[in-house]
mmCIF file of the C-alpha atoms, coordinates in Angstrom:
data_MODEL
# 
_entry.id   MODEL 
# 
loop_
_atom_site.group_PDB 
_atom_site.id 
_atom_site.type_symbol 
_atom_site.label_atom_id 
_atom_site.label_alt_id 
_atom_site.label_comp_id 
_atom_site.label_asym_id 
_atom_site.label_entity_id 
_atom_site.label_seq_id 
_atom_site.pdbx_PDB_ins_code 
_atom_site.Cartn_x 
_atom_site.Cartn_y 
_atom_site.Cartn_z 
_atom_site.occupancy 
_atom_site.B_iso_or_equiv 
_atom_site.pdbx_formal_charge 
_atom_site.auth_seq_id 
_atom_site.auth_comp_id 
_atom_site.auth_asym_id 
_atom_site.auth_atom_id 
_atom_site.pdbx_PDB_model_num 
ATOM 1   C CA . MET A 1 1   ? 3.552   31.781 185.348 1.00 0.00 ? 1   MET A CA 1 
ATOM 2   C CA . ILE A 1 2   ? 0.959   30.509 182.893 1.00 0.00 ? 2   ILE A CA 1 
ATOM 3   C CA . LYS A 1 3   ? 3.265   28.548 181.001 1.00 0.00 ? 3   LYS A CA 1 
ATOM 4   C CA . LYS A 1 4   ? 4.171   26.728 184.819 1.00 0.00 ? 4   LYS A CA 1 
ATOM 5   C CA . ILE A 1 5   ? 0.665   25.814 184.661 1.00 0.00 ? 5   ILE A CA 1 
ATOM 6   C CA . LEU A 1 6   ? 0.313   24.474 181.606 1.00 0.00 ? 6   LEU A CA 1 
ATOM 7   C CA . ASP A 1 7   ? 3.345   22.326 181.669 1.00 0.00 ? 7   ASP A CA 1 
ATOM 8   C CA . LYS A 1 8   ? 1.965   20.577 184.407 1.00 0.00 ? 8   LYS A CA 1 
ATOM 9   C CA . PRO A 1 9   ? 0.748   17.099 182.945 1.00 0.00 ? 9   PRO A CA 1 
ATOM 10  C CA . LEU A 1 10  ? -3.055  17.312 184.400 1.00 0.00 ? 10  LEU A CA 1 
ATOM 11  C CA . ILE A 1 11  ? -3.133  20.548 183.067 1.00 0.00 ? 11  ILE A CA 1 
ATOM 12  C CA . GLN A 1 12  ? -2.506  19.492 179.481 1.00 0.00 ? 12  GLN A CA 1 
ATOM 13  C CA . GLN A 1 13  ? -4.591  16.032 180.087 1.00 0.00 ? 13  GLN A CA 1 
ATOM 14  C CA . ILE A 1 14  ? -7.279  18.534 181.013 1.00 0.00 ? 14  ILE A CA 1 
ATOM 15  C CA . LEU A 1 15  ? -6.648  20.614 178.001 1.00 0.00 ? 15  LEU A CA 1 
ATOM 16  C CA . LYS A 1 16  ? -6.267  17.348 175.646 1.00 0.00 ? 16  LYS A CA 1 
ATOM 17  C CA . PHE A 1 17  ? -9.870  16.119 177.241 1.00 0.00 ? 17  PHE A CA 1 
ATOM 18  C CA . GLY A 1 18  ? -11.544 19.286 176.195 1.00 0.00 ? 18  GLY A CA 1 
ATOM 19  C CA . VAL A 1 19  ? -10.199 19.061 172.388 1.00 0.00 ? 19  VAL A CA 1 
ATOM 20  C CA . VAL A 1 20  ? -11.541 16.167 172.187 1.00 0.00 ? 20  VAL A CA 1 
ATOM 21  C CA . GLY A 1 21  ? -14.613 16.437 173.750 1.00 0.00 ? 21  GLY A CA 1 
ATOM 22  C CA . PHE A 1 22  ? -15.493 19.796 171.805 1.00 0.00 ? 22  PHE A CA 1 
ATOM 23  C CA . LEU A 1 23  ? -15.131 17.274 168.659 1.00 0.00 ? 23  LEU A CA 1 
ATOM 24  C CA . CYS A 1 24  ? -16.998 14.733 170.178 1.00 0.00 ? 24  CYS A CA 1 
ATOM 25  C CA . PHE A 1 25  ? -19.700 17.646 171.472 1.00 0.00 ? 25  PHE A CA 1 
ATOM 26  C CA . PHE A 1 26  ? -19.970 18.619 167.753 1.00 0.00 ? 26  PHE A CA 1 
ATOM 27  C CA . ILE A 1 27  ? -20.374 15.361 166.470 1.00 0.00 ? 27  ILE A CA 1 
ATOM 28  C CA . GLU A 1 28  ? -23.198 14.528 169.119 1.00 0.00 ? 28  GLU A CA 1 
ATOM 29  C CA . TYR A 1 29  ? -24.808 18.175 168.670 1.00 0.00 ? 29  TYR A CA 1 
ATOM 30  C CA . GLY A 1 30  ? -25.032 17.388 165.043 1.00 0.00 ? 30  GLY A CA 1 
ATOM 31  C CA . LEU A 1 31  ? -26.257 14.181 165.063 1.00 0.00 ? 31  LEU A CA 1 
ATOM 32  C CA . LEU A 1 32  ? -29.123 14.816 167.434 1.00 0.00 ? 32  LEU A CA 1 
ATOM 33  C CA . ILE A 1 33  ? -30.014 17.713 165.825 1.00 0.00 ? 33  ILE A CA 1 
ATOM 34  C CA . LEU A 1 34  ? -30.230 15.586 161.962 1.00 0.00 ? 34  LEU A CA 1 
ATOM 35  C CA . LEU A 1 35  ? -31.949 12.813 163.504 1.00 0.00 ? 35  LEU A CA 1 
ATOM 36  C CA . ARG A 1 36  ? -34.702 15.017 165.016 1.00 0.00 ? 36  ARG A CA 1 
ATOM 37  C CA . GLU A 1 37  ? -35.106 17.529 162.251 1.00 0.00 ? 37  GLU A CA 1 
ATOM 38  C CA . LEU A 1 38  ? -34.532 15.274 159.382 1.00 0.00 ? 38  LEU A CA 1 
ATOM 39  C CA . LEU A 1 39  ? -35.380 12.240 160.274 1.00 0.00 ? 39  LEU A CA 1 
ATOM 40  C CA . GLY A 1 40  ? -38.004 13.334 163.131 1.00 0.00 ? 40  GLY A CA 1 
ATOM 41  C CA . MET A 1 41  ? -36.961 10.933 166.060 1.00 0.00 ? 41  MET A CA 1 
ATOM 42  C CA . PRO A 1 42  ? -38.267 12.084 169.630 1.00 0.00 ? 42  PRO A CA 1 
ATOM 43  C CA . VAL A 1 43  ? -35.496 14.152 171.144 1.00 0.00 ? 43  VAL A CA 1 
ATOM 44  C CA . LEU A 1 44  ? -34.700 11.690 173.649 1.00 0.00 ? 44  LEU A CA 1 
ATOM 45  C CA . VAL A 1 45  ? -34.471 8.354  171.033 1.00 0.00 ? 45  VAL A CA 1 
ATOM 46  C CA . ALA A 1 46  ? -32.146 10.565 169.048 1.00 0.00 ? 46  ALA A CA 1 
ATOM 47  C CA . ASN A 1 47  ? -30.115 12.062 171.718 1.00 0.00 ? 47  ASN A CA 1 
ATOM 48  C CA . CYS A 1 48  ? -29.407 8.768  173.045 1.00 0.00 ? 48  CYS A CA 1 
ATOM 49  C CA . ILE A 1 49  ? -28.374 7.232  169.338 1.00 0.00 ? 49  ILE A CA 1 
ATOM 50  C CA . ALA A 1 50  ? -25.624 10.605 169.279 1.00 0.00 ? 50  ALA A CA 1 
ATOM 51  C CA . PHE A 1 51  ? -24.760 9.676  172.709 1.00 0.00 ? 51  PHE A CA 1 
ATOM 52  C CA . ILE A 1 52  ? -23.537 6.295  171.582 1.00 0.00 ? 52  ILE A CA 1 
ATOM 53  C CA . VAL A 1 53  ? -21.896 7.392  168.237 1.00 0.00 ? 53  VAL A CA 1 
ATOM 54  C CA . SER A 1 54  ? -20.180 10.509 170.508 1.00 0.00 ? 54  SER A CA 1 
ATOM 55  C CA . MET A 1 55  ? -19.191 7.698  173.159 1.00 0.00 ? 55  MET A CA 1 
ATOM 56  C CA . ILE A 1 56  ? -17.300 5.140  170.417 1.00 0.00 ? 56  ILE A CA 1 
ATOM 57  C CA . VAL A 1 57  ? -15.340 8.162  168.872 1.00 0.00 ? 57  VAL A CA 1 
ATOM 58  C CA . ASN A 1 58  ? -14.419 9.118  172.287 1.00 0.00 ? 58  ASN A CA 1 
ATOM 59  C CA . TYR A 1 59  ? -13.322 6.192  173.515 1.00 0.00 ? 59  TYR A CA 1 
ATOM 60  C CA . ILE A 1 60  ? -11.098 6.006  170.390 1.00 0.00 ? 60  ILE A CA 1 
ATOM 61  C CA . LEU A 1 61  ? -9.546  9.601  170.680 1.00 0.00 ? 61  LEU A CA 1 
ATOM 62  C CA . SER A 1 62  ? -9.064  9.701  174.532 1.00 0.00 ? 62  SER A CA 1 
ATOM 63  C CA . ILE A 1 63  ? -6.936  6.278  174.176 1.00 0.00 ? 63  ILE A CA 1 
ATOM 64  C CA . ILE A 1 64  ? -5.064  7.779  171.539 1.00 0.00 ? 64  ILE A CA 1 
ATOM 65  C CA . PHE A 1 65  ? -4.487  11.231 172.712 1.00 0.00 ? 65  PHE A CA 1 
ATOM 66  C CA . VAL A 1 66  ? -5.704  11.847 176.202 1.00 0.00 ? 66  VAL A CA 1 
ATOM 67  C CA . PHE A 1 67  ? -5.227  8.701  178.388 1.00 0.00 ? 67  PHE A CA 1 
ATOM 68  C CA . GLU A 1 68  ? -1.781  7.056  179.021 1.00 0.00 ? 68  GLU A CA 1 
ATOM 69  C CA . THR A 1 69  ? -3.349  3.559  178.750 1.00 0.00 ? 69  THR A CA 1 
ATOM 70  C CA . ASP A 1 70  ? -1.677  0.156  180.142 1.00 0.00 ? 70  ASP A CA 1 
ATOM 71  C CA . LYS A 1 71  ? -0.519  -1.522 177.227 1.00 0.00 ? 71  LYS A CA 1 
ATOM 72  C CA . ASN A 1 72  ? -0.316  -5.161 178.117 1.00 0.00 ? 72  ASN A CA 1 
ATOM 73  C CA . LYS A 1 73  ? -4.343  -4.666 179.463 1.00 0.00 ? 73  LYS A CA 1 
ATOM 74  C CA . ASN A 1 74  ? -6.939  -6.186 178.089 1.00 0.00 ? 74  ASN A CA 1 
ATOM 75  C CA . LYS A 1 75  ? -8.401  -3.608 175.685 1.00 0.00 ? 75  LYS A CA 1 
ATOM 76  C CA . ILE A 1 76  ? -12.233 -5.170 175.458 1.00 0.00 ? 76  ILE A CA 1 
ATOM 77  C CA . LYS A 1 77  ? -12.427 -4.988 179.075 1.00 0.00 ? 77  LYS A CA 1 
ATOM 78  C CA . GLU A 1 78  ? -11.048 -1.742 178.904 1.00 0.00 ? 78  GLU A CA 1 
ATOM 79  C CA . PHE A 1 79  ? -13.712 -0.652 176.270 1.00 0.00 ? 79  PHE A CA 1 
ATOM 80  C CA . ILE A 1 80  ? -16.471 -2.449 178.525 1.00 0.00 ? 80  ILE A CA 1 
ATOM 81  C CA . VAL A 1 81  ? -15.200 -0.690 181.651 1.00 0.00 ? 81  VAL A CA 1 
ATOM 82  C CA . PHE A 1 82  ? -15.200 2.642  179.252 1.00 0.00 ? 82  PHE A CA 1 
ATOM 83  C CA . THR A 1 83  ? -18.803 1.723  177.962 1.00 0.00 ? 83  THR A CA 1 
ATOM 84  C CA . VAL A 1 84  ? -20.140 0.760  181.709 1.00 0.00 ? 84  VAL A CA 1 
ATOM 85  C CA . PHE A 1 85  ? -19.349 4.232  182.657 1.00 0.00 ? 85  PHE A CA 1 
ATOM 86  C CA . SER A 1 86  ? -20.177 5.874  179.871 1.00 0.00 ? 86  SER A CA 1 
ATOM 87  C CA . VAL A 1 87  ? -23.695 4.706  180.503 1.00 0.00 ? 87  VAL A CA 1 
ATOM 88  C CA . GLY A 1 88  ? -23.688 6.518  183.492 1.00 0.00 ? 88  GLY A CA 1 
ATOM 89  C CA . GLY A 1 89  ? -23.164 9.355  182.069 1.00 0.00 ? 89  GLY A CA 1 
ATOM 90  C CA . LEU A 1 90  ? -26.108 8.184  179.077 1.00 0.00 ? 90  LEU A CA 1 
ATOM 91  C CA . LEU A 1 91  ? -28.384 8.611  182.029 1.00 0.00 ? 91  LEU A CA 1 
ATOM 92  C CA . ILE A 1 92  ? -27.275 11.516 183.426 1.00 0.00 ? 92  ILE A CA 1 
ATOM 93  C CA . ASN A 1 93  ? -27.397 12.863 179.847 1.00 0.00 ? 93  ASN A CA 1 
ATOM 94  C CA . GLN A 1 94  ? -31.061 11.644 179.243 1.00 0.00 ? 94  GLN A CA 1 
ATOM 95  C CA . PHE A 1 95  ? -31.750 12.782 182.659 1.00 0.00 ? 95  PHE A CA 1 
ATOM 96  C CA . VAL A 1 96  ? -30.885 16.342 181.883 1.00 0.00 ? 96  VAL A CA 1 
ATOM 97  C CA . MET A 1 97  ? -32.256 16.479 178.678 1.00 0.00 ? 97  MET A CA 1 
ATOM 98  C CA . TRP A 1 98  ? -35.761 15.172 179.092 1.00 0.00 ? 98  TRP A CA 1 
ATOM 99  C CA . ALA A 1 99  ? -35.909 17.961 183.028 1.00 0.00 ? 99  ALA A CA 1 
ATOM 100 C CA . GLY A 1 100 ? -34.915 20.691 180.871 1.00 0.00 ? 100 GLY A CA 1 
ATOM 101 C CA . THR A 1 101 ? -36.751 19.933 177.993 1.00 0.00 ? 101 THR A CA 1 
ATOM 102 C CA . ALA A 1 102 ? -39.720 18.929 179.875 1.00 0.00 ? 102 ALA A CA 1 
ATOM 103 C CA . VAL A 1 103 ? -39.543 22.643 181.455 1.00 0.00 ? 103 VAL A CA 1 
ATOM 104 C CA . LEU A 1 104 ? -38.423 24.628 178.267 1.00 0.00 ? 104 LEU A CA 1 
ATOM 105 C CA . ASP A 1 105 ? -41.027 23.190 175.647 1.00 0.00 ? 105 ASP A CA 1 
ATOM 106 C CA . PRO A 1 106 ? -43.832 25.154 176.721 1.00 0.00 ? 106 PRO A CA 1 
ATOM 107 C CA . PHE A 1 107 ? -42.097 28.178 175.605 1.00 0.00 ? 107 PHE A CA 1 
ATOM 108 C CA . TRP A 1 108 ? -39.761 26.913 172.826 1.00 0.00 ? 108 TRP A CA 1 
ATOM 109 C CA . SER A 1 109 ? -40.508 23.514 170.890 1.00 0.00 ? 109 SER A CA 1 
ATOM 110 C CA . ARG A 1 110 ? -36.788 23.230 170.201 1.00 0.00 ? 110 ARG A CA 1 
ATOM 111 C CA . SER A 1 111 ? -35.342 23.591 173.244 1.00 0.00 ? 111 SER A CA 1 
ATOM 112 C CA . TYR A 1 112 ? -33.262 20.491 173.195 1.00 0.00 ? 112 TYR A CA 1 
ATOM 113 C CA . ILE A 1 113 ? -30.571 22.787 171.294 1.00 0.00 ? 113 ILE A CA 1 
ATOM 114 C CA . LEU A 1 114 ? -30.107 24.739 174.758 1.00 0.00 ? 114 LEU A CA 1 
ATOM 115 C CA . VAL A 1 115 ? -30.297 22.394 176.874 1.00 0.00 ? 115 VAL A CA 1 
ATOM 116 C CA . LYS A 1 116 ? -27.995 19.912 174.739 1.00 0.00 ? 116 LYS A CA 1 
ATOM 117 C CA . PRO A 1 117 ? -24.793 21.696 175.616 1.00 0.00 ? 117 PRO A CA 1 
ATOM 118 C CA . PHE A 1 118 ? -25.552 22.238 179.415 1.00 0.00 ? 118 PHE A CA 1 
ATOM 119 C CA . ALA A 1 119 ? -26.309 18.648 179.454 1.00 0.00 ? 119 ALA A CA 1 
ATOM 120 C CA . THR A 1 120 ? -22.389 17.672 178.170 1.00 0.00 ? 120 THR A CA 1 
ATOM 121 C CA . GLY A 1 121 ? -20.879 20.300 180.009 1.00 0.00 ? 121 GLY A CA 1 
ATOM 122 C CA . VAL A 1 122 ? -22.690 17.833 183.433 1.00 0.00 ? 122 VAL A CA 1 
ATOM 123 C CA . VAL A 1 123 ? -21.703 14.251 181.462 1.00 0.00 ? 123 VAL A CA 1 
ATOM 124 C CA . MET A 1 124 ? -17.961 16.018 180.628 1.00 0.00 ? 124 MET A CA 1 
ATOM 125 C CA . VAL A 1 125 ? -17.706 16.583 184.256 1.00 0.00 ? 125 VAL A CA 1 
ATOM 126 C CA . TYR A 1 126 ? -18.902 12.737 185.371 1.00 0.00 ? 126 TYR A CA 1 
ATOM 127 C CA . ASN A 1 127 ? -16.648 11.435 182.303 1.00 0.00 ? 127 ASN A CA 1 
ATOM 128 C CA . PHE A 1 128 ? -13.124 12.975 183.227 1.00 0.00 ? 128 PHE A CA 1 
ATOM 129 C CA . ILE A 1 129 ? -13.698 12.034 186.449 1.00 0.00 ? 129 ILE A CA 1 
ATOM 130 C CA . THR A 1 130 ? -14.496 8.099  185.647 1.00 0.00 ? 130 THR A CA 1 
ATOM 131 C CA . ARG A 1 131 ? -11.917 8.024  183.188 1.00 0.00 ? 131 ARG A CA 1 
ATOM 132 C CA . LYS A 1 132 ? -8.826  9.596  185.225 1.00 0.00 ? 132 LYS A CA 1 
ATOM 133 C CA . LEU A 1 133 ? -10.152 7.067  188.381 1.00 0.00 ? 133 LEU A CA 1 
ATOM 134 C CA . PHE A 1 134 ? -10.423 3.557  186.178 1.00 0.00 ? 134 PHE A CA 1 
ATOM 135 C CA . ILE A 1 135 ? -9.061  3.765  182.612 1.00 0.00 ? 135 ILE A CA 1 
ATOM 136 C CA . GLU A 1 136 ? -5.995  5.558  182.823 1.00 0.00 ? 136 GLU A CA 1 
ATOM 137 C CA . LYS A 1 137 ? -2.552  3.569  184.000 1.00 0.00 ? 137 LYS A CA 1 
ATOM 138 C CA . LYS A 1 138 ? -1.604  3.815  187.549 1.00 0.00 ? 138 LYS A CA 1 
ATOM 139 C CA . ALA A 1 139 ? 1.909   4.936  188.170 1.00 0.00 ? 139 ALA A CA 1 
# 
C-alpha cells in the first residue's frame, strides 16, 4: 500500500520538493546565523539576504529536479514569476520572524534561531502551492 502511494506523481513531486526545501533551508539557516552572529547584522536584514540566496538556489533546483516546466517558455519570464511569488514568501517569512522574535526576544536574545524553522515551514506550504499553480507546465 505504501509503495502504491509513493508511486503517485504528486507524492513523488512533494518528496522532491521537500528534499530541495531542506537543502535550501540549511543554506538559508546557516547563512542567517553567519550574517547575524559573525557580521552582527540585524536579524531581519540577515534573514532577507539569506532568504534571497536560498530563493535563487531553490529556483535552480526546482526547475531541474521538481517541476516539469515548459521548455518553450521564456525562462526570464518564468524566473520573474518565480521571484514575484518568492517576494510574497519573503514578506510572510519576515512577518513571522518579526512577530516571533518580538514575542520571544525578551526571554532569549537569539530567539530567531527557534523562530526561523517555523517561518520556513509556513513559507514552504505557500511556495509549493504557488509554484504548482503558476510555474509547472500545464497538461
